[in-house]
C-alpha positions in Angstrom: 0.0 0.0 0.0 1.5 3.3 -1.0 0.6 6.6 0.8 1.1 8.8 -2.2 3.6 11.0 -0.3 6.0 11.1 -3.1 3.3 12.2 -5.6 2.3 15.0 -3.2 5.8 16.1 -2.5 6.9 16.3 -6.1 3.5 17.4 -7.5 3.1 14.6 -10.0 -0.2 13.0 -10.7 -0.9 9.5 -9.5 -0.7 6.7 -12.1 -4.4 6.1 -12.0 -5.3 9.7 -12.7 -2.6 10.5 -15.3 -4.7 9.7 -18.3 -8.1 11.1 -18.9 -10.9 8.7 -19.8 -11.0 9.7 -23.4 -7.2 9.9 -23.9 -4.8 7.1 -24.8 -1.6 9.3 -24.8 0.2 11.2 -22.1 -0.6 14.9 -22.0 2.0 17.2 -23.5 3.2 20.0 -21.2 3.8 23.3 -23.0 5.2 25.5 -20.3 8.2 24.1 -18.5 7.9 26.1 -15.3 4.1 26.0 -15.1 3.8 22.2 -15.7 2.1 21.4 -12.4 -0.5 24.1 -13.0 -1.1 22.7 -16.5 -1.6 19.2 -15.2 -3.8 20.3 -12.3 -6.2 22.1 -14.7 -6.2 19.2 -17.1 -7.0 16.7 -14.3 -9.9 18.7 -12.9 
């Protein structure tokens, strides 16, 4: 059982939430320094 602490500490999405239901590829991050914000808005 994993606590998800590493995902929270580094701001990365968990493996089960990385892909959206309608997508089959990983999302492309456009802005290097705003990548967490981009993924957060994408995963809402």
